[in-house]
C-alpha positions as CSV (number, residue, x, y, z in Angstrom):
1,M,134.9,37.4,92.3
2,D,134.1,33.8,91.6
3,M,137.8,33.0,91.5
4,I,138.2,34.2,95.1
5,N,135.3,32.1,96.2
6,R,136.8,29.0,94.6
7,L,139.8,29.4,96.9
8,K,137.7,29.4,100.1
9,N,139.1,26.8,102.6
10,K,141.5,25.4,100.0
11,V,145.1,24.5,100.1
12,V,147.0,26.2,97.3
13,V,150.4,24.9,96.4
14,S,153.3,27.1,95.4
15,V,155.2,25.3,92.6
16,Q,158.3,27.3,92.0
17,A,162.0,26.7,91.5
18,M,164.9,29.0,90.7
19,P,166.7,28.7,87.3
20,S,169.8,27.4,89.1
21,E,167.8,24.4,90.5
22,P,167.2,21.1,88.7
23,L,163.4,21.3,89.0
24,Y,163.3,24.5,87.1
25,L,163.1,22.6,83.9
26,E,159.7,23.1,82.2
27,K,158.9,19.4,82.2
28,C,159.8,19.2,85.9
29,M,157.5,22.1,86.8
30,V,154.7,20.6,84.8
31,A,155.1,17.2,86.5
32,M,155.1,18.9,89.9
33,M,151.9,20.8,89.1
34,K,150.2,17.6,87.9
35,S,151.3,15.8,91.1
36,V,149.9,18.4,93.5
37,V,146.7,19.0,91.6
38,K,146.2,15.2,91.6
39,G,146.8,15.3,95.4
40,G,144.0,17.8,95.8
41,A,145.6,21.3,95.5
42,G,142.8,23.8,95.2
43,G,145.0,26.3,93.3
44,L,148.5,26.9,92.1
45,R,150.9,29.7,92.8
46,V,153.6,29.8,90.1
47,A,156.3,32.2,88.9
48,G,156.8,33.5,85.4
49,A,154.8,33.5,82.2
50,R,156.0,30.1,81.1
51,D,154.6,28.3,84.2
52,V,151.5,30.5,84.3
53,K,150.7,29.5,80.7
54,N,151.2,25.8,81.4
55,A,149.1,25.9,84.6
56,K,146.2,27.6,82.8
57,H,146.4,25.2,79.8
58,L,146.5,22.0,81.9
59,F,144.3,22.6,84.9
60,Q,141.0,24.1,86.0
61,V,142.1,25.4,89.3
62,P,142.8,29.1,90.0
63,V,146.3,30.2,89.0
64,I,148.2,32.8,91.0
65,G,151.0,34.3,89.0
66,L,154.0,36.3,90.1
67,T,157.5,37.2,88.8
68,K,160.9,36.9,90.5
69,P,164.4,37.7,89.3
70,D,166.5,34.8,88.1
71,V,168.9,35.4,91.0
72,I,167.6,36.8,94.3
73,P,169.8,39.8,95.2
74,K,171.8,39.6,98.4
75,N,169.9,42.6,99.8
76,W,166.5,40.9,99.2
77,Q,165.2,41.9,102.6
78,E,165.5,45.5,101.6
79,I,164.1,45.6,98.1
80,V,160.9,44.8,96.1
81,Y,161.4,41.7,93.9
82,I,158.0,40.0,93.7
83,T,156.3,41.4,90.6
84,P,157.9,44.7,91.1
85,T,156.8,46.6,87.9
86,L,153.9,47.1,85.6
87,K,155.8,45.3,82.9
88,D,155.8,42.2,85.1
89,V,152.1,42.6,85.7
90,I,151.4,42.9,82.0
91,S,153.4,39.7,81.3
92,L,151.4,37.7,83.8
93,I,148.1,39.0,82.5
94,G,149.2,38.1,79.0
95,A,150.0,34.6,80.2
96,G,146.5,34.2,81.6
97,A,147.0,34.4,85.4
98,D,143.7,34.6,87.3
99,I,145.3,36.3,90.3
100,I,148.4,38.6,90.2
101,A,150.6,38.4,93.4
102,F,152.9,41.3,94.1
103,D,155.0,42.8,96.8
104,G,152.6,44.9,98.9
105,T,155.2,46.1,101.5
106,S,156.2,49.6,102.3
107,R,159.6,49.3,100.7
108,P,160.4,51.7,97.8
109,R,159.8,50.5,94.3
110,E,161.1,51.8,90.9
111,G,159.0,52.9,88.0
112,C,155.5,52.7,89.5
113,T,153.6,52.9,92.7
114,L,151.8,50.2,94.7
115,E,148.5,52.0,94.0
116,E,149.2,51.9,90.2
117,I,149.9,48.2,90.3
118,I,146.6,47.5,92.1
119,K,144.6,49.8,89.8
120,Y,146.2,48.3,86.6
121,I,145.3,44.7,87.8
122,K,141.7,45.9,88.5
123,L,141.4,47.6,85.1
124,N,142.4,44.4,83.4
125,K,139.7,42.4,85.4
126,R,142.1,40.3,87.3
127,I,142.4,39.7,91.0
128,S,145.1,41.4,93.0
129,M,147.0,39.6,95.8
130,A,149.2,41.8,98.0
131,D,152.1,39.9,99.7
132,V,152.8,41.8,103.0
133,S,155.0,41.6,106.1
134,T,153.1,43.7,108.6
135,V,149.6,44.6,109.7
136,E,150.1,48.2,108.6
137,E,151.0,47.1,105.1
138,G,148.0,44.8,104.8
139,V,145.7,47.5,106.0
140,N,147.2,50.0,103.5
141,C,146.9,47.5,100.6
142,A,143.2,46.8,101.5
143,K,142.6,50.6,101.4
144,L,144.2,50.8,98.0
145,G,141.8,48.2,96.7
146,A,143.8,44.9,96.8
147,N,141.4,42.0,96.6
148,I,143.4,39.6,98.8
149,I,146.1,40.1,101.4
150,S,148.8,37.4,102.1
151,T,151.3,37.0,104.9
152,T,153.9,35.8,102.4
153,L,156.6,38.3,103.4
154,S,156.4,38.2,107.2
155,G,159.9,37.7,108.5
156,Y,161.5,38.5,105.2
157,T,161.8,42.2,105.4
158,T,164.1,44.3,107.6
159,H,161.1,46.0,109.2
160,S,159.0,42.9,110.1
161,A,159.5,40.6,113.0
162,P,162.3,38.0,112.5
163,A,161.2,34.7,110.9
164,T,160.6,31.8,113.3
165,D,160.1,28.1,112.4
166,E,156.4,28.6,112.3
167,P,153.8,30.5,110.3
168,D,153.0,34.0,111.4
169,F,149.6,33.2,113.0
170,E,149.6,36.5,114.9
171,L,149.8,38.5,111.6
172,L,147.0,36.4,110.2
173,R,144.9,37.0,113.2
174,A,145.5,40.7,113.1
175,L,144.8,41.0,109.3
176,V,141.6,39.1,109.6
177,S,140.5,41.4,112.4
178,E,141.6,44.7,110.8
179,T,140.7,44.3,107.1
180,D,137.6,43.3,105.3
181,V,139.3,41.4,102.5
182,P,140.2,37.7,102.3
183,V,143.5,36.9,104.1
184,V,145.8,34.1,103.1
185,L,148.4,32.4,105.3
186,E,151.6,31.7,103.5
187,G,155.1,31.1,104.8
188,R,156.8,28.4,106.9
189,I,153.9,25.9,106.9
190,W,155.2,22.4,107.4
191,E,152.5,20.5,109.3
192,P,148.8,19.7,108.7
193,W,147.8,21.1,112.1
194,Q,149.1,24.5,111.0
195,V,146.6,24.4,108.1
196,D,143.8,23.6,110.5
197,R,144.8,26.4,112.9
198,A,145.0,28.9,110.0
199,F,141.4,28.2,109.0
200,K,140.2,28.4,112.6
201,L,141.8,31.9,112.8
202,G,139.9,32.9,109.7
203,A,142.3,32.3,106.8
204,H,140.5,32.3,103.4
205,C,143.0,29.8,102.1
206,V,146.5,28.5,102.8
207,V,149.5,28.5,100.4
208,I,152.2,25.9,101.0
209,G,155.4,25.8,99.0
210,S,158.7,24.4,100.4
211,A,157.1,21.6,102.5
212,I,155.7,20.1,99.3
213,T,157.7,21.3,96.3
214,R,161.2,22.0,97.4
215,P,163.0,18.6,98.0
216,Q,166.3,20.2,98.8
217,L,164.7,22.0,101.8
218,I,162.7,19.0,102.8
219,T,165.9,16.8,102.8
220,K,167.8,19.4,104.7
221,R,165.2,19.3,107.6
222,F,165.8,15.6,107.9
223,V,169.6,15.8,107.6
224,Q,170.0,18.5,110.1
225,R,167.4,17.1,112.6
226,N,169.9,16.8,115.5
227,K,172.2,19.7,114.6
């Protein structure tokens, strides 16, 4: 589990864009990855085989891989769409991802079970990262053998507490208390003090995305500051 140890107390940057966005171009994603690694990112979280391959080829930091649909469905709060199938897991393993991130929620999935995904990742000697939205889901994933639990989906499922403007520190606190696996804080992190608080609460590492790599959202925060 050396890869997990390498993430201890690190800031991981999620470098992702949707195909409809300008930054989705391969050269743009590579440039963004180079920029954040130069800035000190201790790991990368990227979507799709293309970006996983580039991250592994260019950098020495741990690479977390996942898959997403090209267009997020309108009922995204109700369905599994982050690495939903074994086929997706296989593509990420083939691309060289060190860690496979997947939806670890209680929502129904097609074609395989959550337990099968976790077991397949383990059989292929990769690290499994379960993205959850509740304490119960995190505890369940830990029991099924997930190596890492992340708060990624808190506020983004119909059965979790509504998203606020801040990270879900309470979920982090509860998962650290009720599981014996590393817990990652991800979601709605915009300020350095939030990273500090996460580590004080026991986070293994922190994943930051929009605040660093989504200029359209960063711009929107400034434009709508008084609205």
